[in-house]
C-alpha positions, 0 to 999 in steps of 0.5 A: 499499499505504501508504495501504492500511495507513493506512485500516486505522489510521483505521477501527481495522480488525483484519483477517486470512484463513485457508484449509483445504482447503474455504473461504477466509475474509477477515475484518475487524472494525471499530468499528460506526460505520465500517460504511460505510467498512468495506463499501466497504474490504471491497469494494475488497479483494476485487474490485479488488485492485492486487497490487502488487509489492512488496506481492505480495513481502511476503506471499510472505515471510509465506507462506514463513515460515509453510511454513518453520515447518510444515516444521520441525515433526516430523511434517511428512512424516507429515502429508504422507505420509498425506494421499498415501496416501489421496487419492493425486496429488489430495492437493493438494486437501486441502492448503491450504498446498501446496508451497513451489516453488509460493509461491515461484514464484506470480505476479500473472498466476496470483492474478488467474485464481485471482481470477476463477474462485473470488472472484466473487459466484456463489461467496462470501458476505458475512456481517456481524454486530454493531450495524447497522439491518438495512434500512440494512445491505441499502441499504449492501451494495447501493450498495458491492458493486452493481458486484461482477460474476460474469465471463460465462459463469463455471463453479463450479470442480469437481474430479475425485473423490477414489480409493477409501480405500486398503487398510489399511496400517501404517509406523512413521516415526522423525524427531528431536525427536519427543517420546513416541510418537503413534499414529494410525489413520486411517479413511474418514469421511462426507461432511457433503453426503451423510451429515449425520447420520453427522457428528452421531453422529461429533461425539456419539461423540467427546464420549462418549469425552472424558467423564471418567466414561467407560470409554475416558477412564478406560482411556486417560487416567486410568490413565496409560497415554497422555498423550491419547487419543481420536477426531477428524473434521473436518466436510468435504463432499468428503472426510472422515477419522476418526482414533483417536489416543494420545500415549504412552511409547515402551515402550507404542506397540505395545501401545496401537496394538493396544489402540485397534484393538480398542477400537472393538468395545467401543463396541458394547456397551450398557454402555460408554456410559451415558445420563448420559454421553449427556445431558451430552455433548448438554448440553455440545454445545449450550452450545458452540453457543450460546455462539458466539453472544455473540460476533459476530465469533467467530460470523460466522467460524463460520458463513462456515465452515458456509457454505462447507462445509455450507450454513446449514441443517446449522448452523441446525439442529445443535441440533435434530439433536444431540438426536435423535442416539441411542446407536442412530446412534453404533453405526451410526456404528461399525460403518459407519465403523471396524469392519473397515474399511480403516486407515492406522496409524502410530506416529512416535517418535524414532529413539533411543526406537525403537531402545530399544524395538526398533522399525524405521522402516518408512515409508522405501519408502513416503516414496519412493513417495508423496512423491516429488513433494515431493523433486523440488520441493526439488531 
């Protein structure tokens, strides 16, 4: 491990990694003069990890600290409950952090098994950006990675299909330290590899709602009714959720919740959004997309995400598809995913605030039913 750290210092490497439900990224940034050394270093790290006991325990502590920081957040139970209600016993496939006992007991044997199942050439992409000659890079890549092989008879990891989105349910959850009241209405969203056009419509709609001259922004944000409100969608291949959300004063929580649920119907009206707003949104999304290209170290991480989740064609054609997304596609998205669709609706606020405005915590039975595995894991 000391040799590893010394090599990092010698090469001036900045390194990190991250995990989400559908991708794992490891990335190095280093001076271009050390490109070949960096390639060899990446090969050693991904293909022949030592996983020494001392280092394993050190990294275990890092991940446990990450878990504990997340568990200390007042919304920890809410996030787990929403995910469990939607995905049932397969919710672990949407939870990259996992449960604490799994982290505590992870062994070298288990990690090496995962390595042979997941971290193999057939399931990976090596992406490089920066200052180099392409033909020279090809030679160096072949030189340093030629011995990295996919195990014989390897099969791509597979998982059962997720359950159908549940029937609509509403609940109130109270937790200490919650500031204000947060409202969330969660719907099933598009799976990008099945309905790619719908994901472009989602991006446009989200930004239309954020337009400061728009009716939604004026009604919910400029008015002071909420501290923030909008729509969110995280592009994914295997699953997808659309979240309508707001943060407001506790006394306005129920009112805002009901308003938001009715508001989606307004989005179908011809005068709710304007052509000027649509042009502004397209321009903003295109500018942000192009801006990513100006910083190779950031761009390559973005590209890695899209490679894993959608494939590179989706990313390459993003601007073209944005330009072709019209109000008809946006309204179709609203009809197909929001209006009259099943939703998980929640309000979370502090116990004293709930008492002050006459709200009761109704999440108890749901927590007992859906989060039993978390309680068992703690015991």
